[in-house]
N, C-alpha and C positions, 0 to 999 in steps of 0.2 A: 720398665727397664730404665727409664730415665727419670722421671721427674716428680716433684712434689706438688703440693697444693699452694695455697697462697695465704698463709698466715703464720704465726711464729713461735716462740722462745726455744729453749734448748737446755741441754745439760750434757754431761758425759757419763761414762759407764756407771758409776755407782750412785746409790741413793743419796750419798752425802752431798752430791752436787745439785743444789736446789735452785729454783728460779730466784733471781735477785729481788724482784718486786712482789713476790708472792706473799699473801697474808700468812700468818703463822697458825691460825686456828684450824682445827680439823672439824669435819661435819659428818654426822652419821645419820642413818635412816631412822634412828630412834627419835630424831627431832621432828619428824613429820607428824602433824596432828591428824587425828582420825577424821573421817568424813562427816560432813553435816550437809544441810540442804544446799543445793546449787544456786548461785546468784544468777541474775539476768546477765546476758552478754553485754559488754560495754557498748555504750552508744558511740557511733562513729559518724564523723562528718562525711558528707558525700564526697567521693573522689572521682577523678575522671574515669572514663570508660576503660574496659578491657576484658580479656577472656583467656583462652587457652589454646594449646596446640602441641604438635610433635611429629616425629618421623624417624626413620631408620638411619643408621650410619653404616658405612662400610664395615663389615665384620661386627655389626651391632644389630640389635633386634629390629625387625621390620615393624613399621607403624601399622597398628590395627585400628579398626573402628571401635569406638568405646560403646559397644552394645551392652545390654543387660548381661550380667555375669551369672554363672550358675552358683547356686548356694553352696558354700564350702561345707564339706563333711569333715568332722574332726579326724585328725590324723593320729594314729596310735603313737604313743610316746616311744622314743627309741629305747633299746634295751638298757638296763642299768649299766652305768659306767663302771669301769674298773676302779675300785676305791682308791687305788694309788694314782689314778689319773682323773681327779675331780676338779683340778684347777689349772688355769693357763694364764700366761702373761703375754700381752700384746704391747708393742711399742711403736710409736709414731714419732715424726720429726719434731712435734711441738705439743705443748700442753694447751688445751683450749683455755681461752680467757675466762670461760664460765662453764659450769656443768649444768646450768639451768637451761632447758630447751627454749624458753622465751626470755632469755637475758642476752645482753650484749656479749659477744664473744662466742656464742654457740652458732656456728656457721655451717654452710653446706660443704664442709671439708672433712677429710678423713680423720683428722685429730679430734673432731667433734662427735665421734661415735658414741661417747659416753653420755651425751645429752640428746642424742638422736636415735641412731639405729639399735643400740643396746636396749634402751629404756622406753622408747615410744613406738607405737604402730601408727602408720600414716593412713590417711583416708584411702589411698590407692597405692599400688606398687607395680612397677614394670618387671615382669618375670622374664629375664633375658634368656631363660632356657626355652621358653615357648613364644616369646615376642608378644605376649598378651598383657593387658592391664588387668591386674587381679586384686582382690581384697586381701587385707591382712586380717588380724584376729577380730577386729571390731565391726566388720561390715559383712553383710550377707551378699548383697548385690545392688545394682543401681540401674536406672533407666532415664533417658531423656524424655521429659514430659512437656517441654516447650523449648523454643529456640534459646532461651536464657535461663532455663530451669532444669535441674537434675534431682531426681529422687534417690536417696540412699536409704536402704533398709539395713538396720543395725542388728548385730547379734545380741541375743539375750544372754545374761549371765556374765558378761565381761565386767571386770572390776579394775579400777585404778589401783596402784600399788598401796594406797592407804585404805582400801576397802570401799571407796565411794563407787556407786554404780556408773557405768558408762551408758548413756542414754542420749536421746535427741537433744535435750537441753545442753548437755556437755558438748555434743557435736556442734550445735549452733554457736556456742561460745567460742570454740576453737576455730571454726571456719571464719568467723568474723574477726577474731583476734589476729589470725594469720593474714587477713586481707587489708589491714590498716598500715599504710606505708611507713609511718613513724614508729611502729612497733618493731622490736628486734626479732623478726621472723624471717626465716629463709624462704617461706612459701610465696610471699606476695609477688616476687619477680617471676614466678612461673604462672600463677593463676591470674595475676593482675589485681589492682586495688578495687576497693568498693564492693566486694562481695558481701552479701547478706545471707541469712539462713532463716528458715521458718520451721518451727516444730509442728509436725502433723499429728503425731501421737508419740508415745514414749520411745518407740523404736523406729520412727520414721522422721527423716529430716529432708527438707528441700534446700539445696544450694542454689542461690539466685544470683545471677551475674548481672552487671549493669548494662551489658550488651550481649548479643548472641555469642554463645560460648560452645561451639560444636565439639570441642575435644576437652572439655573441662576435666573428666576423670584422668586423662593423661597428665594434665598439669598439676594435679593435686598430690603429686608424689612427695611433697614436703609439707603437706598440711597435717600437722601433728596436734596432739591433744594432751592436756593436763587436767587434773581435777579442778574445776572452776572455783569451788569453795576454798580449797587450799590456796590456790593462786591469789584470789582476792584478799585473803587474810594474811598472806605472807609479806614480809618486808622485802625491799629490793635485794638486800643481802641474802635473805633466805631463798629468794627466787633464783639467785645466781649460784647457790650452793646445793641445789637439789632439783630433780625433775620427778614429778609425780605423774607418770604416764601409765600405760598398761602394756608396755612392751615385754619381751621375753626375759629381760633381766631388770633388777632394781638396784639402785645405788645403796650400798650399805656403809661406805666410809669414803671420805675424801680428805687427803692431806695435800694441800696446794704445794706445787713444786715437786712432789714425789710421785703420787699415784692416786687413782680412783679405784675403789673396790666394788665389785658387783656380785650379786647372787642370783641364780636362776629363780625367776618368779614362780612360786609354787601354784598360784592361781591362774597362770597364763593359759588361755584357751586356744590351742593350736587349731589350724584348719588344714585343708588338703594341699595347699601349695607349699613349695619347698621353703619359702622365706617365712612361713608362719608355723614351722614345725616346733615341737617342744625342744628346749635346750638339752643337750646331752652332757655338757660340761657344767658342773655345779657353780664354780667360782671363776670369775675373770678379774684380772688386774690390768689396768691401762696405765702405762708409764711412758716416758718421753725422753728421747735423746736426739739432739740436733744433727749429729754427724752420722752419715750413712755407714762408714766403717764401724762405728760403735754399735749401730743397730744390727749389722751383720755379725759382729763379734758376739753379741748377746744370743743370737741363734746358735752359733757354733759352740758356745760354752754351756748352753742349756739354761741361760738366764731368762730367755724369752722363747715363746713358742711360735709367735707370728710377728713379723716386722714389715712395716710399710716402706716402700720406696727405697730399697737399698742400692739401686742403680746397676748399670751394666758391669762396672768393674768389680764391685763386691759380689755380684752374682756368682762369679767364678770361685769364690771362697766358701760358699754355702752349698751343702749337698742337696737340699730340697728347695727349689724355687719355682714360682709360677709367675707369669707376666700377662699383662693385658692393657688395652687402652683404657682411658679414664673418662671419656667425654669432656675432657678439658683441653684448652689451648693456652699455652704460656704466652702472655702478651703484656704490652704496655698500654695503659689507658691514658690518652692525652686529655689534659684539662682544657677543653675548647670554650669554657665558660668564663673562668676567673683568671686566666693567664693571658696577658696582653699579646704575647707572641704566638702561643698555641691556638689562639682564636683565629689565626690566619691559616687558611687551607694550604697556601704555598709553603709555609714554614713546616707544617706537618708532613707534606709530601717531601720536602727537602730532608727532613730527619729520616724518612723511610728510605729514600734513595741513597742516603749516606752510609747505610749499613749493608755489608756483604753477608746476607743472612746465611746462605748455604755454606760458604767457606767457613764462617764462624762456627756453625754447628758441626761441620766435619771435623774441625780441630778439637772439639770437646767430646764428640760422640763417635769418632772413628767411622764416619759415613753411615751410621745406622739410623739417623734421624733426618728426614727431609724437611726443608723449610715449607711452612704452610702459613699463608698470610691472610686467612679469614678469621673472624672472631670465634667461629664455631667449627667443629670438626666436619670432615667430609661425610656425606650421608645425611646431614641436617637439611631439613626442608628450607631451601633458599640458598644453600651453599653450592657453588658451581666451580668447575675448573678455572673459569675466568676470574671470579671474584675471590679466589683463594691462591692465585698464582703469586710466586715470589716477585717482588718488584725488582726492576733492573738496578744493579749496583752501579751507580753513576755519580761519583763525587762532583764532577764538573756540573752536572745538572743540579745537584743539591746546592752548590754555591750560587748558581744562576737563580734558582728559586728563592734563596735567602735574600739575594740582592733585589729581586722583583718585589718581595714582600716588605722591603725596608727593615729587615731584621736589625735590631740594635744589640750589639754584643754586650752591652751593659746589662741586658736582661738575661739572667741565668735561666737555663732550661735543665732542671735537675731530674733525677730518677729517684723515687722513693721505693726502697726494697727492704728486705730483712734477711739475715743469715738463715739458712736451712729451709727457705721457702720452696726450693726446687733443687734437684741435683744439678750441680754446676751453675746454679742460678746467679750467685754472686759474681762468678767469673764472666758469665754471659753479659751481665749488666755492666761490668767494668769494660768489656770489649765494646759495647754499644757507646758508652761514654767516649772511648777513644775514637771511634768512628765519627762521632759528632764533633769532637774537638778538631779533628782533621779537616773539616770543612768550615771551621771558623765559629762554631757554636760554643758559647760559654756554658759548659755543662759540668755538673758534679754529681756524685753518687751519695745519697743519704741512706745508709744501711741502719735501720732501726733494730736494735738488739732486743727490744721488748715487743711481744706480739700485740699488746694493747695499743702501743704507740703507732705501730704500723697500721693496725685496723682503724684507728681514729682517722688517719689520713684517707683511707679508702671510703669510709662511710660518711664523710663530710661533703656530701653532694646535694644536688638540687632537691631531692626528695625530702630533705630536712625542712623545707618550707611548706610541705603539703598541708599542714594544719593551720597555716597563717591566713588571716582574712584576705580575700581577694586573689590569692595565688592561683587557685584552681582556674579562675577565669583568665588571669593575665599571663600566667606561665612565664613570669618575668625574672627567671633565675639570674640571667646575665646582668640585670640591673641592680642586683643586690650584692652585699658583701658576702664573702665565703662564710658558710655556716659552720657551726660547731659539729663535733667537738674539737676540730683542728683549727678552724677560723682562718685558714690560709689556703692558697692555691695548692693543689696536689701535684702540680707540674705534670710529670708522667709517673703514674704508680704501676708497679709490677704486680701481676696476679696470674694464677692459673685458673682461668674462669671456666666454669662448667656449664653444660647444657644437657642435662639428663633427659629432657623431653625431645631433644633432637629436632627442634623447630625454631626458626628465628624469632618466634613470639617471645621466647625467653629473654632475648636481648632487646626486643622492642619494649619490654616491660622493665628492663633493668638498666643496663649501661647506656641505653639510648634515650631514656625516658626522663621527662621533667619531674616524675614522681617516684624516682628511685634514689635512695641514699648513695648508691654506688655510681650514679651517673654524673658525667661531666659534659653532657650534651643536652640541650633543651631547645625545643622548637614547637610552637603551637601547631604549625603546619604538619610537622612530623607526627605529633600526637594524634591528629585526625587521620593521617595516613595509616599509621600502625593499628589504630583501633578498627579501621575498616578491614585491613588485612587479617587481623586476628579473628574477625567475625566470619571469615569465609570457611565453609566446610572443607574437609580433606578432599584433595583431588587436584587436577591441573590448574584450576583458577587460583587456589591457595598457593600452590608451588610457585606460580608465576609472580604473584604478589610478594611473596617472601624473597624471591630472587631479586626483585627490584629494590627491596629494602637492603638486602645484603650488598647489592651493587653500589647503592648509595653510600653505605658505610665504608666500602673499599675505596670508591672514588674520592670521597671526602677525607680519607686517611684519618678517621676518628680514632683508630687504634693502630698499634704497631705489633701485630702478632708474629710469633716466631715458629712454633711447632705444636703438633698434637702431642699431648703428654702421654707417656707410656710408663707404667710402674713395673718394677720387679719386686715381688714380695718374697721374703725369706720365711721358710717354714721349718719347724722342728721335724725330724724324720718321722715322728709318730703322729703328726697332724695331717688331717685330710681337709682340704678346703680349695675351692675354685674361685678365682676373682670374678666379681660382678663387672658389668660393662662400665660402671662408674666407680669412683674411689669411695666405696662404702663397705662396711663390714657389719653384717648381721651376725652377732655372736652365736646365734642358734644354728647357723649353717656351718660351723666349724666343729670338728669332732676328732677325738683320738682314734687311731686305727686299733684294731683288735690286737 
């Protein structure tokens, strides 16, 4: 119902409105070379410890033990589609900066469906219909065979989109690629860095954690795979313009700034769970429009069949809508490392107390969205009523804290955002700037019109130093100059940050870690603390440890969260689809009605 994700560009109704900075070339599936022998997985430097985790959220799937799963039985293909209904158009708020699964710009956001959920199948998946962790098409089952080791049994006969076989060597390559902090992968902040894998036989692989990893299968929800031989032989440009996975759809054409075209993968091997069914719609087109009214209009006029995040107001103009939470929280991430003022706890608290969160949200969402000031949604392991409570709006206290901190008004504290990142997001950020100025803060809003530019700010964090000599031991992020690609402080950057595993481990490994590119917090003591917490099996002890970490993040005001994100999706009258608990679209779960 309300909000978007956290990345960028846009256009308006017609195809003639293209992204300004987009390249002009198109790319098609015919450019994928056919399979050859798989290379060895890339060597990785040792990284600091870590593991996995998860848990339920209110109105979200309940956490389950990651026990061995039953072998999936192939699901019968759906009945043949009406020939007149063999293609559908989906529209999101932004074009992904890349359609390559392992390229910069493919992120854990809904506009990246074309490099993730359409074209790749992950090591595991959370089935929100049953609250179970289930395999997709490439895996039979798994079992824990040591405190730091999980065995995955792979399905025979699965092939990548170029015909290369899916096997243990390919699984090893993907597991290790996804675990290296400096690689553009969404997975590492869930599983943690420094994972390795061992090939046992052609269809058996061991995932090996650097520390005990009691819930690794739950954290592997973003561990995706591409044909290693294709990937090793492709240039960076080729990697960004194609994903060679084994998901239910394959990319057949890409015109930057306009659309990506997909075709149902004829060799896809479905299994028994809902999310691995055979596609019933033959062709999908993914296009992009920044404005929610435009996305809603595309549904009304029949230009699109599925639209993400049209918002409360536009929901009244569309006859077929569904809504749901997204496992996201709309927040500001303070740069506690590279910004002189934001390194001070008192300044961060002052900025938090300066904002009347609930009144602001009421003015934009007519009282439908409550203020929520934890980095993750309710129901996450570690999140409590106390560490998610709205802070008191107290401008006098804010001024007092600024004075105690010795805040210098010559030092700007800015917000980095982008248009279209969230329903009413730009207006919310403008309001926050006004609140800050009212207590004497020199604050400005930087609205980046280009998704790539906004993303560069977000990913120029401490994890960029992960491969540099001595960094793993020293964890001296604060003693270094801000890394690239931005090479400047991010001040406060805006993001709708997600937590699909519903456990504080996600943020232990990402926005709180010395080894995440999105992090602006780094402490050697915290790294040891979170590694110990991540290693605790599910149960009261783990919950207590994660609550202590979430309390720390709240008390230190490392983030300024605002609310749990809710999406309203617009659907054509003849489309059948139910939202996932997170902002994801598996194209094979959408179908035309009879």
